[in-house]
C-alpha beads as a LAMMPS data file, in Angstrom:
LAMMPS data file: protein, C-alpha beads

388 atoms
387 bonds

1 atom types
1 bond types

-500.0 500.0 xlo xhi
-500.0 500.0 ylo yhi
-500.0 500.0 zlo zhi

Masses

1 110.0

Atoms # bond

1 1 1 -298.040 -374.440 -140.252
2 1 1 -297.396 -377.415 -142.554
3 1 1 -295.075 -375.284 -144.699
4 1 1 -293.169 -374.128 -141.606
5 1 1 -292.745 -377.711 -140.389
6 1 1 -291.544 -378.805 -143.834
7 1 1 -288.928 -376.052 -143.903
8 1 1 -287.836 -376.936 -140.370
9 1 1 -287.398 -380.588 -141.336
10 1 1 -285.353 -379.635 -144.417
11 1 1 -283.104 -377.352 -142.335
12 1 1 -282.649 -380.096 -139.741
13 1 1 -281.728 -382.621 -142.441
14 1 1 -279.230 -380.232 -144.043
15 1 1 -277.710 -379.427 -140.672
16 1 1 -277.227 -383.129 -139.949
17 1 1 -275.570 -383.518 -143.342
18 1 1 -273.159 -380.697 -142.593
19 1 1 -274.493 -378.337 -145.239
20 1 1 -275.701 -375.545 -142.948
21 1 1 -273.304 -374.195 -140.330
22 1 1 -271.582 -371.023 -139.220
23 1 1 -268.670 -370.803 -141.626
24 1 1 -266.057 -370.176 -138.944
25 1 1 -267.266 -373.194 -136.973
26 1 1 -266.986 -375.729 -139.795
27 1 1 -263.929 -377.408 -138.270
28 1 1 -265.650 -377.553 -134.873
29 1 1 -268.705 -379.036 -136.537
30 1 1 -266.597 -381.721 -138.193
31 1 1 -265.072 -382.560 -134.818
32 1 1 -268.537 -383.446 -133.488
33 1 1 -268.081 -386.703 -135.410
34 1 1 -265.986 -389.057 -133.285
35 1 1 -263.963 -390.388 -136.218
36 1 1 -263.006 -386.894 -137.380
37 1 1 -262.267 -385.708 -133.845
38 1 1 -259.855 -388.612 -133.443
39 1 1 -258.189 -387.767 -136.780
40 1 1 -257.656 -384.117 -135.787
41 1 1 -256.302 -385.202 -132.391
42 1 1 -253.801 -387.620 -133.932
43 1 1 -252.766 -385.793 -137.089
44 1 1 -253.124 -382.006 -136.880
45 1 1 -249.843 -381.263 -135.100
46 1 1 -247.940 -383.459 -137.531
47 1 1 -249.424 -381.636 -140.522
48 1 1 -248.573 -378.264 -138.958
49 1 1 -244.979 -379.462 -138.586
50 1 1 -244.837 -380.554 -142.235
51 1 1 -246.149 -377.162 -143.346
52 1 1 -243.506 -375.377 -141.282
53 1 1 -240.707 -377.580 -142.635
54 1 1 -241.777 -376.721 -146.194
55 1 1 -242.058 -373.003 -145.502
56 1 1 -245.851 -373.012 -145.771
57 1 1 -248.251 -371.032 -143.599
58 1 1 -250.745 -373.054 -141.532
59 1 1 -253.628 -373.437 -142.025
60 1 1 -253.850 -372.984 -145.778
61 1 1 -256.596 -370.601 -146.846
62 1 1 -256.667 -371.855 -150.450
63 1 1 -256.279 -375.464 -151.592
64 1 1 -256.030 -376.834 -155.132
65 1 1 -256.046 -380.555 -155.947
66 1 1 -254.842 -382.179 -159.183
67 1 1 -255.232 -385.869 -159.994
68 1 1 -253.576 -387.769 -162.857
69 1 1 -255.187 -391.032 -163.946
70 1 1 -252.423 -392.853 -165.807
71 1 1 -249.743 -391.644 -163.376
72 1 1 -251.891 -392.642 -160.346
73 1 1 -251.036 -389.404 -158.546
74 1 1 -252.915 -386.805 -156.534
75 1 1 -251.240 -383.451 -155.802
76 1 1 -252.190 -381.014 -153.021
77 1 1 -251.286 -377.359 -153.611
78 1 1 -251.794 -374.576 -151.045
79 1 1 -251.463 -370.837 -150.505
80 1 1 -252.751 -368.153 -148.123
81 1 1 -253.112 -365.017 -150.215
82 1 1 -255.303 -364.743 -153.278
83 1 1 -252.624 -363.252 -155.540
84 1 1 -249.666 -365.369 -154.454
85 1 1 -248.566 -368.513 -156.270
86 1 1 -249.695 -371.973 -155.209
87 1 1 -246.991 -374.180 -153.675
88 1 1 -246.958 -377.959 -153.685
89 1 1 -247.567 -379.462 -150.261
90 1 1 -247.544 -383.158 -151.132
91 1 1 -248.071 -385.745 -153.865
92 1 1 -250.030 -388.863 -152.918
93 1 1 -250.066 -392.205 -154.691
94 1 1 -253.567 -393.126 -155.843
95 1 1 -254.243 -396.770 -154.982
96 1 1 -256.046 -397.663 -158.204
97 1 1 -257.997 -396.029 -161.010
98 1 1 -260.994 -397.867 -162.417
99 1 1 -261.829 -397.764 -166.114
100 1 1 -259.550 -396.320 -168.782
101 1 1 -258.467 -392.971 -170.193
102 1 1 -261.321 -390.717 -171.232
103 1 1 -264.207 -388.949 -169.466
104 1 1 -267.074 -390.531 -167.580
105 1 1 -270.147 -390.551 -169.805
106 1 1 -272.691 -392.892 -168.217
107 1 1 -273.768 -394.512 -164.977
108 1 1 -272.056 -397.756 -164.074
109 1 1 -269.099 -397.503 -166.469
110 1 1 -266.572 -397.351 -163.573
111 1 1 -264.852 -394.454 -165.337
112 1 1 -263.128 -391.783 -163.268
113 1 1 -264.229 -388.396 -164.694
114 1 1 -261.801 -386.060 -166.447
115 1 1 -262.325 -382.337 -166.226
116 1 1 -262.803 -379.475 -163.773
117 1 1 -264.626 -380.153 -160.504
118 1 1 -264.794 -378.979 -156.906
119 1 1 -265.416 -380.548 -153.501
120 1 1 -269.133 -380.363 -152.704
121 1 1 -269.364 -382.734 -149.743
122 1 1 -267.440 -383.658 -146.607
123 1 1 -268.466 -387.152 -145.541
124 1 1 -267.200 -387.946 -142.022
125 1 1 -269.012 -391.285 -141.647
126 1 1 -268.035 -392.733 -145.010
127 1 1 -267.828 -396.504 -145.416
128 1 1 -264.421 -395.701 -146.961
129 1 1 -263.126 -394.100 -143.732
130 1 1 -263.439 -390.440 -144.851
131 1 1 -264.655 -389.060 -148.186
132 1 1 -264.645 -385.795 -150.109
133 1 1 -267.390 -385.617 -152.734
134 1 1 -266.961 -384.090 -156.199
135 1 1 -269.642 -382.231 -158.163
136 1 1 -269.906 -384.824 -160.942
137 1 1 -271.857 -384.431 -163.202
138 1 1 -270.897 -380.804 -163.753
139 1 1 -272.406 -378.545 -166.436
140 1 1 -270.234 -380.047 -169.184
141 1 1 -271.014 -383.613 -168.130
142 1 1 -274.745 -382.921 -168.114
143 1 1 -274.524 -381.771 -171.743
144 1 1 -272.207 -384.493 -173.066
145 1 1 -273.067 -387.564 -170.982
146 1 1 -276.035 -389.944 -171.081
147 1 1 -278.979 -387.593 -170.511
148 1 1 -280.862 -390.035 -168.276
149 1 1 -278.083 -391.912 -166.493
150 1 1 -274.854 -389.845 -166.325
151 1 1 -273.841 -391.448 -163.014
152 1 1 -272.702 -389.751 -159.821
153 1 1 -271.290 -390.293 -156.320
154 1 1 -267.656 -389.622 -157.235
155 1 1 -265.386 -389.203 -154.213
156 1 1 -261.799 -388.899 -153.109
157 1 1 -261.813 -391.406 -150.258
158 1 1 -259.765 -393.691 -148.033
159 1 1 -259.639 -397.478 -147.581
160 1 1 -257.493 -397.871 -150.726
161 1 1 -260.305 -399.622 -152.653
162 1 1 -262.162 -398.402 -155.707
163 1 1 -265.540 -398.530 -157.414
164 1 1 -264.799 -395.756 -159.905
165 1 1 -263.639 -393.036 -157.492
166 1 1 -260.176 -391.755 -156.486
167 1 1 -258.973 -393.963 -153.616
168 1 1 -256.011 -393.147 -151.387
169 1 1 -254.884 -394.593 -148.067
170 1 1 -256.614 -393.793 -144.779
171 1 1 -253.525 -391.908 -143.602
172 1 1 -253.590 -389.730 -146.726
173 1 1 -257.326 -388.974 -146.687
174 1 1 -256.965 -387.947 -143.027
175 1 1 -254.354 -385.346 -143.992
176 1 1 -256.449 -384.115 -146.902
177 1 1 -259.645 -383.969 -144.836
178 1 1 -257.973 -381.771 -142.206
179 1 1 -256.373 -379.440 -144.764
180 1 1 -259.565 -378.967 -146.798
181 1 1 -261.716 -378.565 -143.676
182 1 1 -259.628 -375.574 -142.573
183 1 1 -259.697 -374.045 -146.069
184 1 1 -263.486 -374.456 -146.194
185 1 1 -263.835 -372.901 -142.737
186 1 1 -261.850 -369.863 -143.922
187 1 1 -264.199 -369.241 -146.833
188 1 1 -263.019 -371.432 -149.736
189 1 1 -266.455 -372.837 -150.510
190 1 1 -265.412 -374.346 -153.846
191 1 1 -262.132 -376.232 -153.465
192 1 1 -261.100 -377.066 -157.057
193 1 1 -260.228 -380.625 -158.088
194 1 1 -258.928 -380.974 -161.649
195 1 1 -258.660 -384.493 -163.055
196 1 1 -256.253 -385.040 -165.960
197 1 1 -255.567 -388.161 -168.036
198 1 1 -251.781 -387.859 -167.548
199 1 1 -249.047 -385.630 -166.185
200 1 1 -248.338 -383.702 -169.371
201 1 1 -244.654 -383.424 -168.427
202 1 1 -244.325 -387.229 -168.451
203 1 1 -243.152 -388.040 -172.031
204 1 1 -243.862 -391.762 -171.770
205 1 1 -247.451 -391.337 -170.643
206 1 1 -248.094 -388.460 -173.061
207 1 1 -246.907 -390.743 -175.891
208 1 1 -249.376 -393.387 -174.722
209 1 1 -252.147 -390.769 -174.535
210 1 1 -251.433 -389.660 -178.104
211 1 1 -251.752 -393.236 -179.299
212 1 1 -255.055 -393.520 -177.451
213 1 1 -256.372 -390.285 -179.012
214 1 1 -255.555 -391.537 -182.513
215 1 1 -258.028 -394.354 -181.927
216 1 1 -260.679 -392.258 -180.155
217 1 1 -260.746 -389.031 -182.211
218 1 1 -263.583 -387.309 -180.338
219 1 1 -261.453 -387.397 -177.175
220 1 1 -258.857 -385.015 -178.668
221 1 1 -260.710 -381.760 -177.961
222 1 1 -261.020 -382.611 -174.263
223 1 1 -257.346 -383.607 -174.081
224 1 1 -256.242 -380.362 -175.735
225 1 1 -258.247 -378.219 -173.317
226 1 1 -257.049 -380.182 -170.292
227 1 1 -253.476 -379.800 -171.549
228 1 1 -253.987 -376.021 -171.929
229 1 1 -255.230 -375.762 -168.332
230 1 1 -252.331 -377.894 -167.082
231 1 1 -249.763 -375.741 -168.910
232 1 1 -251.379 -372.516 -167.660
233 1 1 -251.030 -373.660 -164.055
234 1 1 -247.472 -374.904 -164.622
235 1 1 -246.514 -371.468 -165.942
236 1 1 -248.399 -369.220 -163.512
237 1 1 -249.123 -371.410 -160.467
238 1 1 -252.613 -369.903 -160.571
239 1 1 -255.839 -371.766 -161.283
240 1 1 -257.096 -371.108 -164.828
241 1 1 -260.552 -369.727 -165.527
242 1 1 -262.510 -372.374 -167.442
243 1 1 -265.791 -371.772 -169.276
244 1 1 -267.968 -373.813 -171.614
245 1 1 -268.803 -373.306 -175.267
246 1 1 -272.381 -373.951 -176.495
247 1 1 -271.472 -377.575 -177.194
248 1 1 -270.440 -378.243 -173.584
249 1 1 -266.691 -378.334 -174.304
250 1 1 -264.287 -376.694 -171.835
251 1 1 -262.506 -373.521 -172.943
252 1 1 -259.625 -371.888 -171.117
253 1 1 -260.876 -368.388 -170.244
254 1 1 -259.488 -365.712 -172.534
255 1 1 -257.824 -368.197 -174.876
256 1 1 -260.373 -367.637 -177.643
257 1 1 -260.117 -371.295 -178.593
258 1 1 -263.432 -372.927 -179.343
259 1 1 -263.689 -376.658 -179.933
260 1 1 -266.837 -378.125 -181.404
261 1 1 -268.489 -381.042 -179.652
262 1 1 -267.707 -384.446 -181.101
263 1 1 -270.282 -386.115 -183.317
264 1 1 -271.501 -389.262 -181.630
265 1 1 -274.671 -391.276 -181.591
266 1 1 -276.777 -391.065 -178.476
267 1 1 -276.532 -394.250 -176.392
268 1 1 -279.732 -396.198 -176.127
269 1 1 -280.784 -398.636 -173.465
270 1 1 -281.091 -402.166 -174.745
271 1 1 -283.275 -405.034 -173.754
272 1 1 -280.596 -407.698 -174.151
273 1 1 -281.282 -411.359 -174.662
274 1 1 -281.507 -412.962 -171.275
275 1 1 -278.557 -415.114 -170.237
276 1 1 -278.329 -417.201 -167.117
277 1 1 -275.965 -415.542 -164.633
278 1 1 -273.398 -418.244 -163.787
279 1 1 -272.675 -416.730 -160.362
280 1 1 -275.370 -415.765 -157.825
281 1 1 -275.508 -412.019 -157.235
282 1 1 -274.853 -412.494 -153.515
283 1 1 -271.511 -414.136 -154.340
284 1 1 -270.273 -411.121 -156.322
285 1 1 -268.007 -408.829 -154.284
286 1 1 -269.118 -405.195 -154.267
287 1 1 -265.904 -403.743 -152.843
288 1 1 -262.418 -405.195 -153.308
289 1 1 -258.873 -404.361 -152.270
290 1 1 -257.597 -405.085 -155.775
291 1 1 -259.644 -405.091 -158.958
292 1 1 -259.262 -407.875 -161.545
293 1 1 -256.209 -407.374 -163.764
294 1 1 -256.052 -408.102 -167.481
295 1 1 -252.991 -410.187 -168.429
296 1 1 -250.230 -407.722 -169.222
297 1 1 -251.863 -404.896 -167.241
298 1 1 -253.848 -401.778 -168.109
299 1 1 -251.917 -400.971 -171.278
300 1 1 -252.440 -404.487 -172.642
301 1 1 -256.162 -404.124 -171.948
302 1 1 -256.141 -400.788 -173.753
303 1 1 -254.537 -402.502 -176.763
304 1 1 -257.312 -405.101 -176.654
305 1 1 -259.914 -402.292 -176.733
306 1 1 -258.149 -400.503 -179.603
307 1 1 -258.086 -403.704 -181.676
308 1 1 -261.736 -404.267 -180.835
309 1 1 -262.578 -400.747 -182.001
310 1 1 -261.066 -401.478 -185.413
311 1 1 -263.215 -404.603 -185.734
312 1 1 -266.372 -402.749 -184.727
313 1 1 -266.021 -399.695 -186.987
314 1 1 -267.243 -401.543 -190.142
315 1 1 -270.399 -402.505 -188.217
316 1 1 -271.517 -398.894 -187.611
317 1 1 -274.848 -398.079 -189.209
318 1 1 -274.719 -396.249 -192.513
319 1 1 -273.917 -392.562 -191.973
320 1 1 -272.968 -393.138 -188.330
321 1 1 -269.531 -391.853 -187.301
322 1 1 -269.434 -392.931 -183.682
323 1 1 -271.249 -394.902 -181.007
324 1 1 -270.928 -395.342 -177.254
325 1 1 -271.506 -398.845 -175.909
326 1 1 -271.257 -400.343 -172.443
327 1 1 -270.464 -403.970 -171.674
328 1 1 -271.293 -405.608 -168.348
329 1 1 -269.162 -408.675 -167.546
330 1 1 -267.883 -410.749 -164.642
331 1 1 -264.364 -411.945 -163.855
332 1 1 -264.932 -414.985 -161.664
333 1 1 -262.715 -415.981 -158.748
334 1 1 -260.641 -418.148 -161.079
335 1 1 -260.029 -415.150 -163.367
336 1 1 -262.298 -416.369 -166.176
337 1 1 -264.383 -413.753 -168.073
338 1 1 -268.052 -414.798 -168.012
339 1 1 -271.547 -413.377 -168.602
340 1 1 -270.698 -410.533 -170.961
341 1 1 -273.710 -408.560 -172.141
342 1 1 -274.090 -405.172 -173.804
343 1 1 -276.375 -402.985 -171.694
344 1 1 -276.058 -399.826 -173.793
345 1 1 -275.001 -399.805 -177.379
346 1 1 -275.558 -399.981 -181.075
347 1 1 -276.914 -402.584 -183.450
348 1 1 -277.281 -406.344 -183.048
349 1 1 -274.111 -407.184 -185.000
350 1 1 -271.941 -404.927 -182.846
351 1 1 -273.423 -406.224 -179.626
352 1 1 -273.022 -409.870 -180.598
353 1 1 -269.364 -409.346 -181.522
354 1 1 -268.686 -407.418 -178.306
355 1 1 -270.126 -410.158 -176.120
356 1 1 -268.142 -412.842 -177.963
357 1 1 -264.886 -410.888 -177.658
358 1 1 -265.307 -410.145 -173.950
359 1 1 -266.173 -413.725 -173.049
360 1 1 -263.236 -414.859 -175.211
361 1 1 -260.666 -412.729 -173.374
362 1 1 -257.674 -414.557 -171.865
363 1 1 -257.719 -415.419 -168.162
364 1 1 -257.374 -412.449 -165.828
365 1 1 -255.819 -412.177 -162.386
366 1 1 -258.959 -412.264 -160.185
367 1 1 -260.062 -409.534 -157.791
368 1 1 -258.888 -409.793 -154.191
369 1 1 -260.805 -408.949 -151.060
370 1 1 -258.661 -409.298 -147.943
371 1 1 -256.197 -411.373 -150.000
372 1 1 -258.911 -413.877 -151.043
373 1 1 -259.858 -414.244 -154.759
374 1 1 -263.473 -413.202 -155.387
375 1 1 -265.824 -412.845 -158.352
376 1 1 -266.289 -409.239 -159.425
377 1 1 -268.557 -407.478 -161.900
378 1 1 -267.034 -404.904 -164.268
379 1 1 -268.484 -402.483 -166.783
380 1 1 -266.541 -401.094 -169.697
381 1 1 -267.408 -398.190 -171.975
382 1 1 -266.494 -398.794 -175.612
383 1 1 -266.226 -395.842 -177.979
384 1 1 -266.541 -396.996 -181.604
385 1 1 -265.411 -394.220 -183.903
386 1 1 -264.491 -394.086 -187.564
387 1 1 -261.761 -391.819 -188.911
388 1 1 -262.988 -388.331 -189.875

Bonds

1 1 1 2
2 1 2 3
3 1 3 4
4 1 4 5
5 1 5 6
6 1 6 7
7 1 7 8
8 1 8 9
9 1 9 10
10 1 10 11
11 1 11 12
12 1 12 13
13 1 13 14
14 1 14 15
15 1 15 16
16 1 16 17
17 1 17 18
18 1 18 19
19 1 19 20
20 1 20 21
21 1 21 22
22 1 22 23
23 1 23 24
24 1 24 25
25 1 25 26
26 1 26 27
27 1 27 28
28 1 28 29
29 1 29 30
30 1 30 31
31 1 31 32
32 1 32 33
33 1 33 34
34 1 34 35
35 1 35 36
36 1 36 37
37 1 37 38
38 1 38 39
39 1 39 40
40 1 40 41
41 1 41 42
42 1 42 43
43 1 43 44
44 1 44 45
45 1 45 46
46 1 46 47
47 1 47 48
48 1 48 49
49 1 49 50
50 1 50 51
51 1 51 52
52 1 52 53
53 1 53 54
54 1 54 55
55 1 55 56
56 1 56 57
57 1 57 58
58 1 58 59
59 1 59 60
60 1 60 61
61 1 61 62
62 1 62 63
63 1 63 64
64 1 64 65
65 1 65 66
66 1 66 67
67 1 67 68
68 1 68 69
69 1 69 70
70 1 70 71
71 1 71 72
72 1 72 73
73 1 73 74
74 1 74 75
75 1 75 76
76 1 76 77
77 1 77 78
78 1 78 79
79 1 79 80
80 1 80 81
81 1 81 82
82 1 82 83
83 1 83 84
84 1 84 85
85 1 85 86
86 1 86 87
87 1 87 88
88 1 88 89
89 1 89 90
90 1 90 91
91 1 91 92
92 1 92 93
93 1 93 94
94 1 94 95
95 1 95 96
96 1 96 97
97 1 97 98
98 1 98 99
99 1 99 100
100 1 100 101
101 1 101 102
102 1 102 103
103 1 103 104
104 1 104 105
105 1 105 106
106 1 106 107
107 1 107 108
108 1 108 109
109 1 109 110
110 1 110 111
111 1 111 112
112 1 112 113
113 1 113 114
114 1 114 115
115 1 115 116
116 1 116 117
117 1 117 118
118 1 118 119
119 1 119 120
120 1 120 121
121 1 121 122
122 1 122 123
123 1 123 124
124 1 124 125
125 1 125 126
126 1 126 127
127 1 127 128
128 1 128 129
129 1 129 130
130 1 130 131
131 1 131 132
132 1 132 133
133 1 133 134
134 1 134 135
135 1 135 136
136 1 136 137
137 1 137 138
138 1 138 139
139 1 139 140
140 1 140 141
141 1 141 142
142 1 142 143
143 1 143 144
144 1 144 145
145 1 145 146
146 1 146 147
147 1 147 148
148 1 148 149
149 1 149 150
150 1 150 151
151 1 151 152
152 1 152 153
153 1 153 154
154 1 154 155
155 1 155 156
156 1 156 157
157 1 157 158
158 1 158 159
159 1 159 160
160 1 160 161
161 1 161 162
162 1 162 163
163 1 163 164
164 1 164 165
165 1 165 166
166 1 166 167
167 1 167 168
168 1 168 169
169 1 169 170
170 1 170 171
171 1 171 172
172 1 172 173
173 1 173 174
174 1 174 175
175 1 175 176
176 1 176 177
177 1 177 178
178 1 178 179
179 1 179 180
180 1 180 181
181 1 181 182
182 1 182 183
183 1 183 184
184 1 184 185
185 1 185 186
186 1 186 187
187 1 187 188
188 1 188 189
189 1 189 190
190 1 190 191
191 1 191 192
192 1 192 193
193 1 193 194
194 1 194 195
195 1 195 196
196 1 196 197
197 1 197 198
198 1 198 199
199 1 199 200
200 1 200 201
201 1 201 202
202 1 202 203
203 1 203 204
204 1 204 205
205 1 205 206
206 1 206 207
207 1 207 208
208 1 208 209
209 1 209 210
210 1 210 211
211 1 211 212
212 1 212 213
213 1 213 214
214 1 214 215
215 1 215 216
216 1 216 217
217 1 217 218
218 1 218 219
219 1 219 220
220 1 220 221
221 1 221 222
222 1 222 223
223 1 223 224
224 1 224 225
225 1 225 226
226 1 226 227
227 1 227 228
228 1 228 229
229 1 229 230
230 1 230 231
231 1 231 232
232 1 232 233
233 1 233 234
234 1 234 235
235 1 235 236
236 1 236 237
237 1 237 238
238 1 238 239
239 1 239 240
240 1 240 241
241 1 241 242
242 1 242 243
243 1 243 244
244 1 244 245
245 1 245 246
246 1 246 247
247 1 247 248
248 1 248 249
249 1 249 250
250 1 250 251
251 1 251 252
252 1 252 253
253 1 253 254
254 1 254 255
255 1 255 256
256 1 256 257
257 1 257 258
258 1 258 259
259 1 259 260
260 1 260 261
261 1 261 262
262 1 262 263
263 1 263 264
264 1 264 265
265 1 265 266
266 1 266 267
267 1 267 268
268 1 268 269
269 1 269 270
270 1 270 271
271 1 271 272
272 1 272 273
273 1 273 274
274 1 274 275
275 1 275 276
276 1 276 277
277 1 277 278
278 1 278 279
279 1 279 280
280 1 280 281
281 1 281 282
282 1 282 283
283 1 283 284
284 1 284 285
285 1 285 286
286 1 286 287
287 1 287 288
288 1 288 289
289 1 289 290
290 1 290 291
291 1 291 292
292 1 292 293
293 1 293 294
294 1 294 295
295 1 295 296
296 1 296 297
297 1 297 298
298 1 298 299
299 1 299 300
300 1 300 301
301 1 301 302
302 1 302 303
303 1 303 304
304 1 304 305
305 1 305 306
306 1 306 307
307 1 307 308
308 1 308 309
309 1 309 310
310 1 310 311
311 1 311 312
312 1 312 313
313 1 313 314
314 1 314 315
315 1 315 316
316 1 316 317
317 1 317 318
318 1 318 319
319 1 319 320
320 1 320 321
321 1 321 322
322 1 322 323
323 1 323 324
324 1 324 325
325 1 325 326
326 1 326 327
327 1 327 328
328 1 328 329
329 1 329 330
330 1 330 331
331 1 331 332
332 1 332 333
333 1 333 334
334 1 334 335
335 1 335 336
336 1 336 337
337 1 337 338
338 1 338 339
339 1 339 340
340 1 340 341
341 1 341 342
342 1 342 343
343 1 343 344
344 1 344 345
345 1 345 346
346 1 346 347
347 1 347 348
348 1 348 349
349 1 349 350
350 1 350 351
351 1 351 352
352 1 352 353
353 1 353 354
354 1 354 355
355 1 355 356
356 1 356 357
357 1 357 358
358 1 358 359
359 1 359 360
360 1 360 361
361 1 361 362
362 1 362 363
363 1 363 364
364 1 364 365
365 1 365 366
366 1 366 367
367 1 367 368
368 1 368 369
369 1 369 370
370 1 370 371
371 1 371 372
372 1 372 373
373 1 373 374
374 1 374 375
375 1 375 376
376 1 376 377
377 1 377 378
378 1 378 379
379 1 379 380
380 1 380 381
381 1 381 382
382 1 382 383
383 1 383 384
384 1 384 385
385 1 385 386
386 1 386 387
387 1 387 388
């Protein structure tokens, strides 16, 4: 009897979360949430009209989503027959991307993942209006990321604010939620979402990516496999088959290319020297409309990190080729960097230099919440890697 009650409670919980339902009734189930019902009432006819104007069949049976970090774009591709080519429905502007180029490798680094994912959750009562969850960490991430704290809770969501996810406007997430709900209801259980560092047909951003890879050598294998998948889709308008090698690296199915996993030291959790936090935790904003901005923008910040990498390489332990570190720091409401501490990292010399450099950064443009400057905590992953 106890076992039966336990199973009943689990089924009830899953049903409430939207994970158990008659497949054909998924859209109807979503409409039981007042927010989603209102979205379908206001938006569905308009989306149907857009599909018709673009020569697309409504509703789409198959959906494919691509996101590009440096380009701040999210593309929605659709089709209705398995063997036909995908067609572009719309390109959305991503409001902001936290972190920098490169994959997500640990909890709290504010990195947006890079790789091959799928939608595993529809969240109708999200605090960010509506949200679509991604299956991070996937099998590759579980092999290559911090084994204890890889992070999670990565979403495409509305509200145009970010804490390390992919934020778009409420109007855009409403469109996407409707389109993906219909595809899911018609049997597409795994709606693919591929996240790339750049649009590989954008020469300017590809040039910047190449410069970045020259500093962070272990990133090259991931970039090359993402590029191969991008080019396959550009040529065929079909989603590539992607598998993993024993080292957890992605391989384009049938390509025969095998990339070995990068050599890197395993991050370790530190017990840092205690520092007084200059700002009470309750005064730190958790969600903002605009994150703090380094003077000169994201590319200037990337240059700062590249220069820092060169200074840190000589401090690697003997025989060590690479290390992953994470710095926790605050940009106060005046834009001043304060309270930098290494929470994951290498040796004492590296950590001391990192903290000095982060607290010595020039003044930032502070974060804004409803147009008011606020203090905001950031975390930055630092990859220290010597030349092979």
